[in-house]
Residue frames relative to the residue before (quaternion, step in Angstrom):
aa qw qx qy qz dx dy dz
M 1.0000 0.0000 0.0000 0.0000 0.00 0.00 0.00
G 0.6724 0.5043 -0.2976 0.4527 3.56 0.91 -0.93
D 0.6302 0.5434 -0.3357 0.4415 3.59 0.97 -0.81
I 0.6561 0.5072 -0.3081 0.4661 3.58 0.97 -0.87
L 0.6938 0.4855 -0.2781 0.4535 3.56 0.86 -1.00
H 0.6348 0.5078 -0.3312 0.4790 3.58 1.14 -0.56
A 0.6707 0.4910 -0.2990 0.4688 3.60 1.12 -0.58
L 0.5958 0.6480 -0.3573 0.3122 3.58 1.04 -0.77
P 0.6383 0.5190 -0.3770 0.4255 3.70 0.82 -0.68
A 0.6624 0.4948 -0.3065 0.4717 3.58 1.04 -0.74
V 0.6666 0.4901 -0.3066 0.4706 3.59 0.93 -0.85
T 0.6187 0.5354 -0.3364 0.4663 3.59 1.07 -0.74
A 0.6526 0.4985 -0.3092 0.4796 3.59 0.98 -0.82
L 0.6263 0.5395 -0.3263 0.4585 3.57 1.04 -0.81
R 0.6709 0.4938 -0.2992 0.4654 3.59 0.94 -0.86
Q 0.6436 0.5078 -0.3373 0.4627 3.58 1.00 -0.73
A 0.6650 0.5046 -0.3038 0.4592 3.58 1.01 -0.79
H 0.7959 0.1307 -0.0370 0.5900 3.58 1.09 -0.76
P 0.0923 -0.8642 0.4921 0.0495 3.62 0.50 1.16
S 0.6496 0.5259 -0.3318 0.4374 3.60 1.15 -0.41
W 0.5262 0.6421 -0.4170 0.3701 3.61 1.21 -0.25
Y 0.3650 -0.7110 0.5665 0.2007 3.55 -1.10 0.83
V 0.0962 -0.8289 0.5510 -0.0059 3.57 -0.59 1.18
G 0.0631 -0.7655 0.6400 0.0224 3.54 -0.89 1.04
W 0.1529 -0.7826 0.5979 0.0814 3.57 -1.21 0.41
A 0.2402 -0.7413 0.6111 0.1390 3.56 -0.92 0.96
V 0.1075 0.8200 -0.5381 0.1628 3.57 -0.57 1.17
E 0.5331 -0.5866 0.4888 0.3645 3.56 -1.20 0.48
P 0.6422 -0.5983 0.3121 0.3636 3.61 -0.94 0.88
R 0.6897 0.5137 -0.3178 0.3993 3.62 0.85 -0.85
W 0.6950 0.4591 -0.2868 0.4732 3.61 1.19 -0.34
R 0.3465 0.7718 -0.4753 0.2417 3.59 1.24 0.09
P 0.6487 0.5451 -0.3505 0.3990 3.69 0.90 -0.75
L 0.5972 0.5826 -0.3688 0.4097 3.62 1.21 -0.17
L 0.7383 0.4998 -0.2000 0.4063 3.58 1.17 -0.58
C 0.0618 -0.7291 0.6804 0.0405 3.50 -1.22 0.83
V 0.3056 0.7266 -0.5574 0.2605 3.59 -0.04 1.28
D 0.6938 -0.4932 0.3227 0.4139 3.57 -1.29 0.15
R 0.8078 0.0074 0.0324 0.5885 3.58 1.01 -0.77
I 0.1529 -0.7739 0.6096 0.0778 3.56 -0.97 0.90
H 0.1399 -0.7724 0.6169 0.0563 3.57 -0.89 1.03
L 0.2905 -0.7888 0.5210 0.1479 3.57 -0.60 1.14
V 0.1001 -0.7964 0.5963 -0.0119 3.54 -0.81 1.13
N 0.2110 -0.8130 0.5355 0.0884 3.58 -0.35 1.26
A 0.0171 0.8867 -0.4620 -0.0070 3.55 0.99 0.91
K 0.6643 0.5113 -0.3285 0.4352 3.60 0.89 -0.83
E 0.6504 0.4966 -0.3148 0.4809 3.58 0.99 -0.79
W 0.6422 0.5255 -0.3272 0.4520 3.57 0.96 -0.80
A 0.6494 0.5272 -0.3259 0.4405 3.58 0.99 -0.80
R 0.6348 0.5355 -0.3325 0.4469 3.59 1.11 -0.64
S 0.8060 0.0805 -0.0134 0.5862 3.58 1.02 -0.79
P 0.0690 -0.8741 0.4784 0.0473 3.59 0.59 1.13
L 0.7561 0.3815 -0.2135 0.4870 3.61 1.07 -0.61
R 0.4149 0.7052 -0.4761 0.3224 3.58 1.27 0.12
G 0.6135 -0.5889 0.3834 0.3603 3.56 -1.06 0.75
Q 0.6568 0.5145 -0.3207 0.4484 3.58 0.92 -0.87
T 0.6224 0.5392 -0.3383 0.4555 3.58 1.02 -0.79
L 0.6878 0.4821 -0.2910 0.4582 3.58 0.82 -0.96
R 0.6354 0.5177 -0.3317 0.4671 3.59 1.06 -0.73
E 0.6683 0.5025 -0.3089 0.4533 3.61 0.93 -0.87
I 0.6375 0.5082 -0.3304 0.4756 3.60 1.03 -0.73
R 0.6389 0.5177 -0.3219 0.4692 3.57 1.00 -0.83
D 0.6667 0.4991 -0.3026 0.4634 3.59 0.94 -0.89
L 0.6281 0.5234 -0.3376 0.4664 3.59 1.03 -0.77
R 0.6369 0.5320 -0.3273 0.4519 3.59 0.94 -0.86
R 0.6609 0.5020 -0.3043 0.4676 3.55 0.95 -0.92
E 0.6598 0.5227 -0.2991 0.4494 3.58 0.96 -0.92
L 0.6677 0.5005 -0.2988 0.4631 3.57 0.92 -0.92
R 0.7067 0.4749 -0.2742 0.4471 3.57 0.85 -0.94
A 0.5774 0.5845 -0.3763 0.4282 3.57 1.18 -0.48
E 0.6477 0.5254 -0.3168 0.4517 3.60 1.16 -0.53
R 0.2566 -0.8106 0.4910 0.1896 3.61 1.29 -0.31
Y 0.0603 0.8257 -0.5538 0.0892 3.56 0.76 1.06
D 0.4352 -0.6967 0.5121 0.2509 3.56 -1.03 0.85
L 0.8017 -0.0481 0.0414 0.5944 3.56 1.04 -0.72
C 0.2318 -0.7371 0.6196 0.1384 3.51 -1.31 0.50
V 0.1519 -0.7784 0.6062 0.0593 3.56 -0.90 1.01
D 0.1630 -0.7820 0.5969 0.0753 3.58 -0.72 1.08
L 0.0804 -0.8218 0.5640 0.0050 3.57 -0.40 1.26
Q 0.5695 0.5884 -0.3893 0.4217 3.59 1.26 -0.01
G 0.2522 -0.8146 0.4907 0.1790 3.56 1.07 -0.66
A 0.5060 0.6150 -0.4386 0.4164 3.57 1.10 0.73
V 0.6265 -0.5417 0.3955 0.3970 3.56 -1.18 0.48
R 0.6946 0.4806 -0.3087 0.4373 3.60 0.82 -0.91
S 0.6437 0.4961 -0.3440 0.4702 3.63 1.03 -0.65
A 0.6269 0.5274 -0.3355 0.4650 3.59 1.07 -0.69
L 0.6498 0.5095 -0.3161 0.4673 3.58 1.03 -0.76
V 0.6075 0.5169 -0.3562 0.4866 3.61 1.06 -0.64
G 0.6110 0.5493 -0.3412 0.4566 3.56 1.06 -0.74
R 0.6394 0.5154 -0.3190 0.4731 3.56 1.03 -0.78
L 0.6235 0.5552 -0.3406 0.4323 3.58 1.02 -0.77
S 0.6006 0.6125 -0.3582 0.3684 3.57 1.10 -0.72
G 0.3601 -0.7473 0.4882 0.2710 3.58 1.11 -0.58
A 0.3759 0.7296 -0.4924 0.2898 3.60 1.27 0.15
S 0.5138 -0.6717 0.4368 0.3066 3.57 -0.95 0.84
R 0.7613 0.2390 -0.1535 0.5829 3.58 1.22 -0.46
L 0.0413 -0.7642 0.6437 -0.0019 3.57 -0.87 1.03
I 0.0632 -0.8438 0.5299 -0.0560 3.53 -0.37 1.33
G 0.1022 0.7889 -0.6005 0.0813 3.56 -0.96 0.89
E 0.6854 -0.4731 0.3604 0.4201 3.52 -1.33 -0.01
D 0.5609 -0.6208 0.4328 0.3357 3.57 -1.09 0.69
Q 0.7720 0.1597 -0.0990 0.6072 3.58 1.16 -0.64
P 0.0647 -0.8439 0.5324 0.0147 3.60 0.38 1.22
R 0.7062 -0.4586 0.3314 0.4256 3.54 -1.31 0.27
E 0.7454 0.2096 -0.1412 0.6168 3.58 1.01 -0.81
W 0.4517 -0.7539 0.4081 0.2471 3.54 -0.33 1.34
A 0.6408 0.5572 -0.3372 0.4064 3.60 0.95 -0.83
A 0.5593 0.6271 -0.3902 0.3764 3.61 1.16 -0.54
R 0.6066 0.5923 -0.3703 0.3796 3.60 1.03 -0.70
W 0.6566 0.5119 -0.3239 0.4494 3.60 1.11 -0.54
I 0.6129 0.5224 -0.3515 0.4774 3.58 1.29 -0.15
F 0.6024 0.5707 -0.3591 0.4272 3.58 1.14 -0.61
G 0.3997 -0.6899 0.5462 0.2566 3.54 -1.14 0.66
E 0.7731 0.1272 -0.0674 0.6177 3.57 1.18 -0.65
R 0.1394 -0.7973 0.5851 0.0498 3.57 -1.00 0.87
V 0.2295 -0.7822 0.5710 0.0973 3.55 -0.92 0.99
P 0.3429 -0.7228 0.5561 0.2252 3.63 -0.67 1.00
T 0.0898 -0.7993 0.5933 0.0327 3.60 -0.93 0.88
K 0.2750 -0.7694 0.5610 0.1333 3.54 -1.18 0.70
G 0.5281 0.6670 -0.4015 0.3391 3.57 1.20 -0.43
V 0.4413 -0.6828 0.5196 0.2628 3.55 -1.18 0.62
H 0.7216 0.4088 -0.2430 0.5031 3.57 0.87 -0.95
V 0.5738 -0.6157 0.4090 0.3528 3.58 -1.04 0.72
I 0.6023 0.5413 -0.3690 0.4560 3.61 1.10 -0.54
E 0.6320 0.5157 -0.3266 0.4774 3.58 1.02 -0.76
Q 0.6469 0.5144 -0.3224 0.4615 3.58 0.97 -0.80
A 0.6481 0.5076 -0.3162 0.4714 3.59 0.98 -0.83
M 0.6185 0.5424 -0.3416 0.4545 3.58 1.05 -0.74
E 0.6560 0.5151 -0.3156 0.4525 3.59 0.96 -0.84
V 0.6489 0.5050 -0.3217 0.4695 3.59 0.97 -0.81
C 0.7018 0.4565 -0.2796 0.4700 3.60 0.83 -0.95
S 0.5921 0.5487 -0.3683 0.4613 3.61 1.12 -0.55
A 0.6408 0.5155 -0.3203 0.4702 3.57 1.02 -0.79
V 0.6450 0.5162 -0.3137 0.4682 3.58 1.05 -0.78
A 0.7225 0.4613 -0.2459 0.4526 3.56 0.91 -1.00
G 0.3596 -0.7165 0.5130 0.3067 3.56 1.11 -0.65
D 0.6557 0.4355 -0.2996 0.5391 3.56 1.30 0.36
R 0.4366 -0.6354 0.5474 0.3255 3.55 -1.27 0.30
L 0.1491 -0.8319 0.5332 0.0372 3.56 -0.23 1.31
S 0.2387 -0.7270 0.6222 0.1652 3.54 -1.31 0.47
P 0.5525 -0.6441 0.4034 0.3423 3.61 -0.94 0.81
L 0.1318 -0.7839 0.6048 0.0494 3.56 -1.09 0.82
L 0.5267 -0.5936 0.4919 0.3581 3.57 -1.16 0.60
P 0.3889 -0.7546 0.4774 0.2267 3.61 -0.75 0.97
P 0.4304 -0.6657 0.5336 0.2949 3.61 -1.17 0.52
L 0.1611 -0.8118 0.5546 0.0858 3.60 -0.09 1.23
P 0.6036 -0.5883 0.3891 0.3716 3.62 -1.04 0.68
V 0.2981 -0.7273 0.5929 0.1749 3.55 -1.23 0.62
N 0.1173 -0.7715 0.6242 0.0386 3.56 -0.74 1.11
R 0.3983 -0.7715 0.4391 0.2310 3.58 -0.34 1.25
E 0.6358 0.5234 -0.3356 0.4573 3.58 0.99 -0.77
A 0.6666 0.4908 -0.2998 0.4743 3.58 0.96 -0.84
E 0.6227 0.5344 -0.3427 0.4574 3.59 1.05 -0.71
R 0.6411 0.5032 -0.3239 0.4806 3.62 0.99 -0.78
W 0.6255 0.5418 -0.3323 0.4525 3.57 1.00 -0.85
A 0.6628 0.5091 -0.3107 0.4527 3.59 0.89 -0.93
D 0.6388 0.5172 -0.3262 0.4670 3.60 0.99 -0.78
E 0.6591 0.5041 -0.3089 0.4648 3.58 1.00 -0.82
V 0.6334 0.5324 -0.3361 0.4498 3.61 0.97 -0.80
L 0.7263 0.4238 -0.2454 0.4824 3.56 0.91 -0.90
G 0.1642 -0.8155 0.5386 0.1334 3.58 1.09 -0.62
G 0.7770 -0.2740 0.2321 0.5171 3.57 -0.77 -1.06
E 0.4606 0.7320 -0.4080 0.2927 3.56 1.29 0.19
Q 0.4728 0.7094 -0.4390 0.2836 3.58 1.19 -0.05
K 0.5144 0.6133 -0.4315 0.4160 3.58 1.27 0.01
R 0.6753 0.4306 -0.2845 0.5269 3.60 1.22 -0.45
P 0.5587 -0.5514 0.4652 0.4091 3.60 -1.16 0.39
V 0.2315 -0.7598 0.5960 0.1180 3.55 -0.98 0.93
V 0.0616 -0.8002 0.5966 -0.0041 3.57 -0.65 1.15
L 0.1783 -0.7814 0.5931 0.0764 3.55 -0.85 1.01
L 0.1707 -0.7547 0.6276 0.0867 3.56 -0.90 1.01
S 0.0569 -0.7826 0.6191 0.0324 3.57 -1.00 0.82
P 0.1143 -0.8769 0.4647 0.0452 3.59 0.19 1.28
G 0.5508 0.6232 -0.4036 0.3812 3.61 1.18 -0.23
A 0.0340 -0.7721 0.6332 0.0427 3.55 -1.34 0.13
G 0.6794 -0.5276 0.3389 0.3810 3.54 -1.25 0.45
W 0.7877 -0.0462 0.0177 0.6140 3.56 1.13 -0.60
G 0.7297 -0.5143 0.2621 0.3666 3.53 -1.25 0.59
A 0.6243 0.5734 -0.3505 0.3983 3.60 0.98 -0.76
K 0.6975 0.4521 -0.2666 0.4879 3.61 1.18 -0.52
R 0.6237 0.6090 -0.3128 0.3772 3.59 1.26 -0.29
W 0.2913 -0.7402 0.5879 0.1471 3.56 -0.50 1.24
P 0.5890 -0.6419 0.3422 0.3521 3.65 -0.83 0.90
A 0.5728 -0.6301 0.4171 0.3176 3.55 -1.04 0.88
E 0.6464 0.5309 -0.3409 0.4291 3.60 0.95 -0.77
R 0.6321 0.5164 -0.3399 0.4672 3.59 1.14 -0.54
Y 0.5940 0.5267 -0.3576 0.4918 3.58 1.09 -0.65
G 0.6372 0.5375 -0.3257 0.4461 3.57 1.01 -0.81
A 0.6445 0.5133 -0.3206 0.4674 3.58 0.99 -0.80
V 0.6398 0.5059 -0.3212 0.4812 3.59 1.02 -0.79
A 0.6289 0.5402 -0.3332 0.4491 3.58 0.99 -0.84
S 0.6423 0.5203 -0.3183 0.4642 3.58 0.98 -0.84
D 0.6622 0.5009 -0.3063 0.4655 3.60 0.91 -0.89
L 0.6668 0.4993 -0.3038 0.4624 3.58 0.95 -0.87
H 0.6092 0.5444 -0.3467 0.4608 3.59 1.05 -0.73
H 0.7027 0.4491 -0.2737 0.4792 3.58 0.85 -0.91
Y 0.6121 0.5306 -0.3400 0.4777 3.58 1.26 -0.34
G 0.6151 -0.5905 0.3253 0.4088 3.58 1.28 -0.18
C 0.5302 0.6378 -0.3975 0.3924 3.58 1.25 0.35
L 0.3698 -0.6292 0.6216 0.2845 3.49 -1.36 0.36
V 0.1229 -0.8249 0.5512 0.0244 3.58 -0.59 1.15
L 0.0678 -0.7886 0.6110 -0.0089 3.56 -0.80 1.11
V 0.2498 -0.7663 0.5786 0.1248 3.54 -1.16 0.67
N 0.2323 -0.7694 0.5837 0.1154 3.55 -0.77 1.09
A 0.1303 0.7642 -0.6286 0.0623 3.54 -1.14 0.65
G 0.4226 -0.6823 0.5374 0.2591 3.54 -1.03 0.82
P 0.7551 -0.4057 0.2569 0.4463 3.61 -1.27 0.15
E 0.7367 0.4017 -0.2337 0.4912 3.60 1.05 -0.70
E 0.6864 0.4920 -0.2618 0.4672 3.59 1.29 -0.01
R 0.3776 0.7662 -0.4689 0.2249 3.59 1.21 0.14
A 0.5916 0.5546 -0.3742 0.4499 3.59 1.13 -0.54
I 0.6237 0.5244 -0.3380 0.4709 3.59 1.07 -0.70
A 0.6429 0.5200 -0.3217 0.4612 3.59 0.94 -0.87
A 0.6436 0.5208 -0.3233 0.4584 3.58 0.99 -0.83
E 0.6220 0.5303 -0.3367 0.4675 3.61 1.06 -0.72
V 0.6438 0.5172 -0.3261 0.4601 3.59 0.96 -0.82
V 0.6521 0.5130 -0.3149 0.4608 3.58 0.89 -0.93
L 0.6566 0.5094 -0.3106 0.4615 3.58 0.91 -0.90
A 0.6922 0.4805 -0.2780 0.4612 3.59 0.89 -0.95
S 0.6350 0.5288 -0.3286 0.4574 3.59 1.21 -0.46
G 0.4829 -0.6490 0.4416 0.3882 3.57 1.26 -0.22
G 0.6533 -0.5489 0.2975 0.4283 3.55 1.25 0.47
V 0.5193 0.6558 -0.4259 0.3449 3.61 1.20 0.08
A 0.6354 0.4830 -0.3353 0.5005 3.62 1.19 -0.41
L 0.2578 -0.7548 0.5858 0.1440 3.56 -1.17 0.63
A 0.1367 -0.7936 0.5905 0.0533 3.56 -1.02 0.84
P 0.0932 -0.8084 0.5799 0.0385 3.61 0.13 1.24
E 0.5549 -0.6134 0.4438 0.3447 3.58 -1.23 0.34
F 0.1829 -0.8288 0.5264 0.0499 3.55 -0.50 1.25
T 0.0928 -0.6689 0.7249 0.1362 3.44 -1.49 0.39
L 0.6754 -0.4618 0.3391 0.4643 3.61 -1.18 0.09
E 0.6383 0.5234 -0.3336 0.4554 3.60 0.96 -0.82
R 0.6648 0.4958 -0.3012 0.4706 3.59 1.00 -0.81
L 0.6213 0.5383 -0.3400 0.4567 3.57 1.04 -0.74
I 0.6340 0.5167 -0.3296 0.4717 3.59 0.97 -0.80
A 0.6794 0.5036 -0.2934 0.4456 3.58 0.84 -1.01
L 0.6988 0.4615 -0.2841 0.4668 3.59 0.85 -0.93
S 0.6299 0.5475 -0.3400 0.4334 3.59 1.02 -0.77
R 0.5774 0.5781 -0.3745 0.4385 3.60 1.17 -0.47
R 0.7464 0.4373 -0.1954 0.4620 3.58 1.16 -0.64
I 0.5634 0.6429 -0.3848 0.3481 3.60 1.22 -0.22
S 0.4454 -0.6523 0.5425 0.2859 3.53 -1.35 0.33
L 0.8041 -0.0147 0.0828 0.5885 3.57 1.12 -0.69
L 0.1352 -0.7566 0.6296 0.1131 3.57 -1.21 0.58
I 0.1310 -0.7594 0.6336 0.0693 3.54 -1.13 0.78
A 0.2479 0.7642 -0.5524 0.2223 3.58 -0.67 1.09
G 0.5151 -0.5754 0.5178 0.3681 3.51 -1.38 0.02
D 0.7137 -0.3737 0.3288 0.4929 3.55 -1.26 -0.45
T 0.3608 0.7231 -0.4892 0.3281 3.53 0.14 1.33
G 0.7355 -0.4724 0.2732 0.4015 3.56 -1.25 0.49
P 0.6722 0.5085 -0.3294 0.4256 3.64 0.79 -0.86
L 0.5977 0.5395 -0.3724 0.4616 3.61 1.11 -0.56
H 0.6918 0.4626 -0.2843 0.4760 3.59 0.89 -0.90
L 0.5868 0.5525 -0.3643 0.4666 3.60 1.17 -0.52
A 0.6409 0.5163 -0.3286 0.4634 3.60 0.92 -0.88
C 0.6411 0.5149 -0.3226 0.4689 3.59 0.99 -0.82
A 0.6494 0.5239 -0.3167 0.4511 3.59 0.96 -0.84
L 0.7050 0.4207 -0.2466 0.5149 3.57 1.21 -0.55
G 0.5481 -0.6632 0.3703 0.3501 3.58 1.28 0.20
K 0.4760 0.6931 -0.4187 0.3430 3.59 1.20 0.45
P 0.5193 -0.6325 0.4667 0.3354 3.63 -1.03 0.70
V 0.0813 -0.8094 0.5813 0.0167 3.57 -1.08 0.72
V 0.2187 -0.6835 0.6726 0.1804 3.49 -1.40 0.48
G 0.1441 -0.8073 0.5704 0.0473 3.57 -0.66 1.14
I 0.1706 -0.7704 0.6097 0.0749 3.56 -0.86 1.03
Y 0.0064 -0.8617 0.5021 -0.0737 3.57 -0.12 1.32
G 0.1109 -0.7775 0.6173 0.0457 3.52 -1.22 0.72
P 0.8697 0.0677 -0.0265 0.4881 3.61 -0.22 -1.25
T 0.6667 0.4342 -0.3312 0.5073 3.62 1.19 0.01
D 0.4888 -0.7057 0.4538 0.2389 3.53 -1.11 0.82
P 0.3492 -0.7636 0.4980 0.2168 3.63 -0.49 1.12
K 0.5638 0.5833 -0.4065 0.4203 3.60 1.16 -0.35
R 0.7219 0.4022 -0.2270 0.5153 3.57 1.16 -0.62
N 0.8303 0.1945 -0.0444 0.5204 3.58 0.90 -0.96
G 0.4792 0.7178 -0.4090 0.2965 3.57 1.24 0.16
P 0.7489 -0.3414 0.2832 0.4924 3.58 -1.30 -0.21
F 0.0725 -0.8045 0.5892 -0.0181 3.54 -1.09 0.78
G 0.8734 0.1695 -0.1080 0.4436 3.55 -0.99 0.89
V 0.7111 0.3655 -0.2467 0.5476 3.60 1.26 0.19
P 0.5989 -0.5009 0.4334 0.4501 3.63 -1.22 0.14
F 0.1322 0.8124 -0.5554 0.1184 3.61 -0.79 0.92
R 0.1550 -0.7045 0.6742 0.1586 3.47 -1.45 0.18
V 0.1135 -0.7728 0.6203 0.0713 3.57 -0.96 0.85
L 0.1482 -0.7648 0.6233 0.0677 3.53 -0.96 0.98
R 0.2093 0.7632 -0.5843 0.1800 3.55 -0.75 1.11
H 0.4637 -0.6767 0.4932 0.2893 3.57 -0.90 0.89
P 0.5300 -0.6713 0.4056 0.3224 3.64 -0.84 0.90
E 0.6945 0.4602 -0.2910 0.4703 3.61 1.13 -0.41
S 0.4442 0.6699 -0.4763 0.3563 3.62 1.22 0.06
K 0.1774 -0.7892 0.5842 0.0660 3.56 -0.95 0.95
R 0.5549 -0.5943 0.4584 0.3589 3.54 -1.17 0.59
D 0.1899 0.7643 -0.5846 0.1950 3.54 -0.69 1.15
H 0.1394 -0.8227 0.5485 0.0529 3.59 -0.46 1.19
T 0.3213 0.7244 -0.5312 0.2998 3.56 1.19 0.49
R 0.3819 -0.7744 0.4611 0.2045 3.58 -0.70 1.05
H 0.0058 0.8076 -0.5859 0.0674 3.55 0.48 1.24
T 0.4719 -0.6977 0.4681 0.2672 3.56 -1.11 0.67
E 0.7084 0.4320 -0.2591 0.4943 3.61 1.13 -0.58
P 0.6062 -0.5707 0.4001 0.3832 3.61 -1.10 0.60
E 0.5428 -0.6186 0.4660 0.3248 3.56 -1.05 0.80
A 0.6196 -0.6035 0.3565 0.3534 3.60 -1.00 0.87
G 0.6661 0.5060 -0.3144 0.4489 3.59 0.91 -0.85
L 0.5999 0.5733 -0.3493 0.4353 3.56 1.08 -0.76
L 0.6846 0.5064 -0.2836 0.4410 3.57 1.01 -0.83
T 0.5834 0.5659 -0.3910 0.4319 3.61 1.21 -0.12
I 0.5806 0.5772 -0.3740 0.4357 3.60 1.25 -0.31
T 0.2455 -0.8122 0.5203 0.0968 3.57 -0.68 1.13
P 0.6245 -0.5229 0.4157 0.4048 3.60 -1.23 0.35
E 0.6165 0.5561 -0.3487 0.4348 3.58 1.04 -0.71
Q 0.6498 0.5077 -0.3174 0.4683 3.60 1.01 -0.77
V 0.6638 0.5027 -0.3045 0.4625 3.56 0.96 -0.87
F 0.6498 0.5068 -0.3191 0.4681 3.59 0.94 -0.84
A 0.6428 0.5229 -0.3296 0.4524 3.60 0.96 -0.84
A 0.6523 0.5038 -0.3135 0.4715 3.60 0.98 -0.84
A 0.6466 0.5183 -0.3133 0.4638 3.58 0.99 -0.84
R 0.6605 0.5069 -0.3109 0.4584 3.58 0.91 -0.89
E 0.6224 0.5408 -0.3384 0.4535 3.60 0.99 -0.79
L 0.6878 0.4789 -0.2859 0.4647 3.57 0.88 -0.94
L 0.6374 0.5307 -0.3326 0.4488 3.59 0.95 -0.82
L 0.6578 0.4860 -0.3046 0.4881 3.58 1.03 -0.77
E 0.6568 0.5429 -0.3060 0.4245 3.57 1.01 -0.85
V 0.7765 0.3738 -0.1926 0.4692 3.59 0.90 -0.88
R 0.4476 0.6871 -0.4747 0.3195 3.63 1.18 0.01
């Protein structure tokens, strides 16, 4: 989710610069609701990795290759910088496959036909440099037009009811792995403080994170609410919030894509590279935290030095700033 949201400002700028260009996107099925492009190609990469030699996997890869090549793409741009995304680019049959000179996975650079040197620190800046090279123009990042799902929009209105007069703060306590996950009980303490400050506090959780959301609600003394989210609902509700509080996770980058202020709680990932971008924000990170993408199950030590009082203070500052 984060990779897509980091790529979207550059792709949006590319489309504005060249509105007649036909844009397709290869994406895993669950992230399809994030995209507004001319053609979406579904790539079941995680399932394929589990059973790479299964007959169904080989048939789906063959069908994807046929589908991609039928579009006769002139070029393929890999903004993820992973080996598997580069290989999908090869499947497209595009005569030009372009990626970053120093991609996230080093081996991917040997799959690219053309490599663009980048100087930006943040991944959004790097994507802008690659797309600028493709466009032949110096592009500036733009907020992307995310799809509108009418059913999800109605759901968001019903969840908020008449509460839109109060600031709406969304907490997203989940994370890709344990080392990035600030404790649920601390989110609950922040939720309690925000409630007493006059905010409506909601808790987001994906299908595998509902137990975490329940812990936050319990720790808040029951003042936080945890409605049942889908990605479409998360997009709709994020359009209506005053502030989001989260770690380095997809919902934080979604809020940024929608122009919403965020408080980022960071530990083993580098906010200079993966942090909030283009919106009012506060980032909390211990000065001794080091970049480490090892998927440890326990929260990183520096992350645990960040207190609920610090997070609430950052949230209050932003709420006052954006009123």
